[in-house]
C-alpha positions in Angstrom: -15.8 -7.7 2.9 -14.1 -10.0 0.3 -12.6 -11.9 3.3 -15.4 -12.3 5.2 -17.3 -13.9 2.5 -14.5 -15.7 1.5 -14.7 -17.0 5.0 -18.6 -17.7 5.5 -17.7 -19.2 1.6 -15.3 -21.8 2.7 -17.2 -22.3 6.3 -20.4 -23.8 4.3 -18.0 -25.7 1.9 -16.6 -27.3 5.0 -19.6 -28.4 6.5 -21.4 -29.3 4.0 -18.8 -31.7 2.9 -18.2 -33.2 6.6 -22.3 -33.8 6.5 -22.0 -35.7 3.1 -19.2 -37.2 4.1 -21.1 -38.8 7.8 -24.1 -40.0 5.9 -22.2 -41.3 3.5 -20.0 -43.6 6.3 -23.7 -44.0 7.9 -25.0 -45.8 4.8 -22.2 -48.0 4.5 -22.5 -49.6 7.3 -22.6 -52.9 6.0 -19.4 -52.8 4.9 -16.5 -55.8 7.0 -15.7 -53.3 9.7 -18.8 -52.1 11.5 -18.3 -48.0 12.0 -16.9 -46.8 15.2 -17.1 -43.5 17.4 -13.1 -42.8 15.3 -14.6 -43.4 12.4 -17.2 -41.2 12.6 -14.7 -38.1 14.2 -12.5 -38.5 11.5 -14.8 -37.8 8.5 -16.4 -35.6 10.4 -12.4 -33.4 11.1 -11.6 -34.3 7.9 -14.8 -32.2 6.0 -14.2 -29.7 8.4 -10.8 -29.1 8.7 -11.8 -27.6 4.4 -12.4 -24.2 6.4 -8.5 -23.3 6.5 -7.6 -23.7 3.6 -7.4 -20.3 2.3 -5.3 -19.6 5.2 -3.2 -23.0 5.7 -3.7 -25.0 2.5 -0.7 -27.0 3.3 -1.6 -28.2 6.9 -5.2 -28.6 5.7 -3.7 -30.8 2.9 -2.3 -33.0 5.5 -4.3 -33.5 7.8 -7.4 -34.6 5.3 -5.3 -37.1 3.9 -5.0 -38.6 7.5 -8.1 -37.9 8.1 -9.1 -40.0 4.6 -6.3 -42.7 5.5 -8.1 -43.0 9.0 -11.3 -44.1 8.4 -10.3 -46.4 5.2 -8.1 -48.4 8.0 -11.2 -48.0 10.3 -13.6 -49.5 7.5 -15.2 -46.8 6.2 -15.2 -47.0 2.3 -16.4 -43.4 1.7 -14.9 -41.2 -1.4 -11.8 -39.3 -0.2 -13.7 -35.7 -0.9 -12.9 -33.2 1.6 -8.8 -34.3 0.3 -9.6 -33.5 -3.6 -10.6 -30.4 -2.0 -8.0 -29.4 -0.5 -5.0 -30.6 -3.3 -7.7 -27.9 -5.3 -6.5 -25.6 -2.9 -2.9 -26.4 -2.1 -2.8 -26.5 -6.3 -4.5 -22.8 -6.3 -2.0 -21.5 -3.8 1.1 -23.4 -5.4 2.5 -25.4 -3.4 2.4 -27.8 -6.4 5.6 -29.9 -5.5 4.2 -30.3 -2.2 0.9 -31.9 -3.5 2.6 -34.4 -5.8 4.2 -35.9 -3.2 1.0 -36.0 -0.6 -0.6 -37.6 -3.6 2.0 -40.1 -4.5 1.7 -41.1 -1.0 -1.8 -41.0 -0.6 -2.4 -43.4 -4.1 0.1 -45.5 -1.4 -1.3 -46.0 1.7 -5.1 -45.9 0.5 -4.8 -49.4 -0.9 -3.2 -50.6 2.2 -5.3 -49.0 4.8 -8.4 -51.0 2.1 -6.3 -54.5 2.9 -6.2 -53.9 6.6 -9.2 -53.1 7.1 -11.0 -55.9 4.7 -12.0 -53.6 2.2 -12.0 -54.3 -1.8 -10.7 -57.9 -1.4 -12.9 -58.8 -4.4 -9.6 -59.3 -6.8 -7.1 -57.1 -7.6 -9.0 -55.6 -11.1 -11.4 -54.0 -8.9 -8.7 -53.1 -6.7 -5.9 -51.4 -10.1 -10.0 -49.6 -10.9 -10.0 -48.1 -8.0 -6.8 -46.6 -8.0 -7.3 -45.2 -11.4 -10.2 -43.6 -10.4 -8.7 -41.8 -7.5 -5.9 -41.0 -9.6 -7.7 -39.6 -12.0 -9.7 -37.5 -9.4 -6.8 -36.0 -8.3 -5.4 -35.0 -11.3 -8.8 -33.1 -11.8 -8.7 -31.5 -8.5 -4.7 -30.4 -9.3 -5.6 -29.2 -12.7 -8.4 -27.4 -11.4 -6.9 -25.3 -9.1 -3.8 -24.9 -11.7 -5.7 -23.1 -13.7 -7.9 -21.2 -11.6 -4.4 -20.2 -10.3 -2.8 -19.2 -14.0 -6.4 -16.7 -14.4 -5.6 -15.0 -11.4 -2.2 -14.4 -12.2 -2.7 -13.6 -15.2 -5.6 -11.1 -13.8 -3.0 -9.6 -11.9 -0.6 -8.5 -14.4 -3.4 -7.8 -16.6 -4.3 -5.2 -13.8 -0.3 -4.5 -13.2 -0.3 -3.5 -16.7 -3.3 -1.3 -16.6 -1.9 0.5 -13.7 1.8 1.4 -15.7 0.1 2.1 -18.5 -1.9 4.7 -17.1 1.0 5.8 -15.1 2.5 6.0 -18.4 -0.2 8.1 -19.8 -0.2 10.3 -17.0 3.8 11.0 -16.6 3.5 11.3 -20.5 0.9 14.1 -20.2 2.6 15.8 -17.8 5.5 16.3 -19.7 3.2 18.0 -22.0 1.7 20.5 -20.1 5.2 21.1 -18.6 6.6 22.1 -22.2 3.4 23.7 -22.9 3.5 25.9 -19.9 7.3 26.8 -21.1 6.4 27.2 -24.5 3.7 29.8 -24.2 4.3 31.1 -20.7 7.9 31.6 -19.8 8.7 33.3 -22.7 5.7 36.4 -22.2 6.8 36.4 -18.3 10.0 36.8 -19.2 9.9 39.7 -21.4 7.3 41.2 -18.6 10.2 41.2 -16.3 13.0 42.1 -18.2 10.7 45.0 -19.6 9.9 46.3 -16.3 13.3 45.7 -14.5 14.7 47.8 -17.6 12.0 50.4 -17.1 12.7 50.5 -13.6 16.2 51.1 -14.1 16.0 53.8 -16.2 13.9 55.7 -14.1 15.6 55.7 -11.3 18.6 56.2 -13.5 17.4 59.6 -14.8 16.6 60.8 -11.1 12.5 60.4 -12.1 9.5 58.8 -9.6 9.3 55.1 -10.3 5.2 54.6 -10.9 3.8 52.5 -8.0 2.3 50.6 -10.9 5.4 50.5 -12.7 6.8 48.6 -9.5 3.9 46.6 -9.1 4.3 44.7 -12.7 7.9 44.2 -11.0 7.2 42.7 -7.9 4.7 40.4 -9.8 6.5 39.6 -12.9 9.7 38.1 -10.3 6.6 36.2 -8.3 5.2 35.1 -11.0 8.4 34.1 -12.8 9.5 31.8 -9.3 5.9 29.7 -9.1 6.3 29.5 -12.8 9.7 27.6 -12.1 8.5 26.1 -9.0 5.5 24.4 -11.2 7.6 23.2 -14.2 10.1 22.0 -11.4 6.8 19.9 -10.1 5.4 18.5 -13.2 8.5 17.6 -14.5 9.6 15.6 -11.7 9.2 12.0 -12.4 10.1 10.1 -8.9 13.4 8.8 -10.3 15.3 10.9 -8.1 15.9 10.2 -4.4 12.7 11.8 -2.7 13.7 15.2 -0.4 13.4 14.4 3.2 13.7 14.6 7.2 17.8 14.8 6.3 17.7 17.6 3.7 16.1 20.3 6.2 19.4 21.5 7.2 19.5 22.2 3.4 16.5 24.5 3.6 17.6 26.4 7.3 21.4 27.3 5.5 19.4 28.6 1.9 17.4 30.7 3.9 20.2 32.1 5.8 21.7 33.3 2.6 18.5 35.6 2.1 19.4 37.2 5.2 17.1 35.6 7.2 18.4 34.1 10.7 16.8 31.2 11.3 17.7 27.9 13.1 17.4 24.7 13.2 16.8 22.3 16.5 16.2 18.1 16.3 15.3 16.2 18.7 14.6 12.5 19.0 15.5 9.8 17.2 15.6 10.7 13.2 16.2 7.1 11.6 13.0 5.8 12.7 11.0 8.0 11.1 8.6 6.9 8.1 9.4 8.2 3.9 6.1 9.7 3.8 6.3 11.6 7.1 10.5 12.6 6.7 8.9 14.4 3.0 5.4 15.9 5.0 8.1 17.6 6.7 10.6 18.3 4.6 7.7 20.1 2.7 6.3 21.7 5.3 9.5 23.6 6.8 10.3 24.8 3.0 6.8 25.9 2.5 6.6 27.9 5.8 10.2 29.4 4.5 9.3 30.4 1.3 5.8 32.3 3.0 8.8 34.1 5.6 10.8 35.2 3.5 8.2 36.1 0.9 5.3 38.0 3.0 6.6 38.2 7.4 9.2 40.7 6.6 10.7 38.8 9.7 14.2 39.3 10.8 14.2 35.3 12.9 12.7 32.0 11.9 13.2 29.0 13.9 12.6 25.6 13.1 12.1 23.0 15.9 11.4 19.1 15.1 10.9 16.4 18.2 11.0 12.6 16.9 9.5 10.8 19.4 8.0 7.2 19.0 4.6 7.7 18.5 4.4 11.2 16.6 6.3 13.5 15.0 6.3 17.5 15.7 7.3 20.4 13.7 7.4 23.9 14.3 8.6 26.9 12.0 7.9 30.3 14.3 8.8 33.8 12.7 9.1 37.1 14.5 7.3 38.9 11.2 4.6 41.6 11.5 1.8 39.2 11.6 -0.6 40.3 14.6 -3.0 38.4 16.3 -5.5 40.9 14.8 -4.2 39.3 11.5 -6.3 37.1 10.1 -4.1 34.6 7.7 -5.3 34.6 4.1 -5.4 30.5 3.6 -3.4 30.3 0.3 -2.4 27.8 -2.0 1.0 26.7 0.3 -1.0 26.7 3.5 -3.6 24.6 1.5 -1.3 22.2 0.5 0.3 21.8 3.6 -3.0 20.7 5.3 -3.9 18.1 2.8 -0.6 16.3 2.8 -0.6 16.4 7.3 -4.9 15.2 6.7 -3.6 12.5 4.7 -1.2 11.3 7.6 -4.0 11.3 10.0 -2.1 14.3 11.8 -2.8 18.0 12.8 -1.3 21.3 11.0 -2.2 24.6 13.1 -1.1 28.1 10.9 -2.3 31.5 13.0 -0.5 34.5 13.6 1.8 34.3 17.4 0.5 36.2 20.7 4.2 37.7 20.8 4.1 38.6 16.7 5.0 36.9 14.3 3.7 33.8 12.9 3.8 30.0 13.6 3.5 27.0 11.8 2.9 23.8 13.8 2.4 20.3 12.7 1.5 17.1 14.4 2.2 13.7 12.6 1.8 10.4 13.9 4.2 7.2 13.5 3.0 5.1 11.2 5.1 2.8 10.1 3.5 1.4 7.0 3.8 5.2 5.8 
């Protein structure tokens, strides 16, 4: 939207300057040399060229300068308005050295063009005054462009500073929350877990039947400890360590094997071309899927298949657990997080029981190179 408004504004300025130059040229027909079609074309072309001053400031600077020298040589006593706009645009874009060199050249060529056409032959004093005026206008245009460039640069630096401050405050708040959670919850949950473990151990050692409620407390304590540890790790992650991605999926599969799950990994295609965001999402999907299999599926085997195609990456995790087509999957936090990651990249996620038993998670992620 902003680019569209800038284009319209630049076009309006270009048309206005071209019209002004043309009207001024037409009104000066009493000069030493009669106006001709070439002069009109140079007046109009120099003004209209300003429509591209944001996209190609150096080119516009050169073309408007040549047009100015051209219509001066053709006998048009018209100020270099288009060139002044071009000087402003070039300096604003940061091309100060080129602008200075071009302007010095213009200050040399303009008097020569005027003399060649017979303009301003009234004396040396008038020529000097005209040269001083042209120099003053050039300096003013350049100074205006430099002032605006510096203002924009300071605004960008201020915006970056605000973002850095906000990011630092967010990091500090995240670490504060992590410390609070660690201080307030970790100790209490550890006590509950240890007491439950001891009670179960003592009951079994005495040959007594362990109450179901005590076993539930034991399992809940273990689960809460794992979840709290994962939460604290996520809160303390300050992005200073290299992110985990596709190259680390094999570690997840190997870790699953250490807990008794017969897990296999198959990767096809060129993994070097996978964008970083897609790579991180694949790792999280596999991590969450294998974690769910180990905790809830009661599965003996699991397979991870990753297919890296030029247009998309497909990842599929299957297990032979107790889920059936009649089982209604409960959308937990892990599944919701996977879906959010996939959707953010413009992909699709399917998580459901398999017809032959077990559960499957499938994701298709577009290979957007800008991700």
